[in-house]
C-alpha positions in Angstrom: 7.9 20.5 9.6 10.0 19.4 12.1 12.5 16.7 11.2 11.2 14.5 13.9 7.5 15.1 12.7 9.1 14.2 9.4 10.9 10.6 10.8 7.5 9.8 11.8 6.0 10.0 9.0 8.3 8.1 7.1 8.5 5.1 9.8 4.3 5.5 9.5 4.6 5.5 5.3 7.4 2.2 5.6 4.5 0.4 7.6 2.5 1.0 5.2 4.6 0.2 2.5 5.3 -3.4 4.4 1.1 -3.6 4.5 0.9 -3.4 0.8 3.5 -5.7 0.3 1.6 -8.3 2.4 -1.6 -7.7 0.7 -0.1 -8.7 -2.8 1.4 -11.9 -1.1 -1.8 -12.7 0.6 -3.8 -11.9 -3.1 -1.2 -14.8 -4.5 -1.6 -17.2 -1.9 -5.0 -16.8 -0.2 -8.4 -16.7 -2.9 -10.7 -16.7 0.3 -11.7 -13.0 0.4 -14.0 -13.9 3.3 -10.1 -14.8 5.5 -10.1 -12.4 8.8 -6.6 -11.8 7.5 -7.2 -10.9 4.1 -10.5 -8.3 5.2 -8.1 -6.7 7.8 -5.7 -5.6 5.3 -7.9 -5.3 2.5 -9.6 -2.5 5.0 -6.2 -0.9 5.7 -5.1 -0.6 2.4 -8.7 -0.1 0.2 -8.9 3.7 0.3 -5.1 4.2 -1.1 -5.3 1.4 -3.3 -9.3 1.3 -4.8 -9.3 4.5 -6.5 -6.1 3.6 -8.3 -7.6 0.0 -9.1 -10.3 1.4 -11.4 -7.8 2.9 -13.5 -4.5 0.8 -13.4 -6.1 -2.6 -13.9 -5.5 -3.9 -17.5 -5.9 -8.1 -18.7 -7.1 -9.0 -15.2 -3.7 -7.4 -13.7 -4.1 -4.5 -10.7 -0.9 -1.9 -10.9 -2.3 -0.3 -8.6 0.1 -1.3 -5.5 3.0 -0.9 -7.8 1.9 3.0 -8.4 1.1 2.9 -4.3 4.5 1.5 -3.4 6.3 4.0 -6.0 4.4 7.3 -4.7 5.3 6.1 -0.9 9.1 5.5 -2.1 9.0 9.0 -3.3 7.1 10.8 -0.2 9.3 9.1 2.0 12.4 10.0 0.2 10.7 14.2 0.0 10.4 14.0 3.6 14.0 12.0 4.9 15.7 14.6 2.0 
């Protein structure tokens, strides 16, 4: 993979990382799943978080965002190494 492609993928993953952070903050602040912003952010993050969420929810706490953020960080480090 060319360095330019790796950098572009790393930037894309950084954007995804921030979108996941926004989703976590919105889950604490906005309780209306019909809110357009919440729906938009959920649409962007559900494909990555929903499969993990089925296995990483304990006592009402969903740990899938933590795992997704750790995976994104590991992939970015691998791309930029």
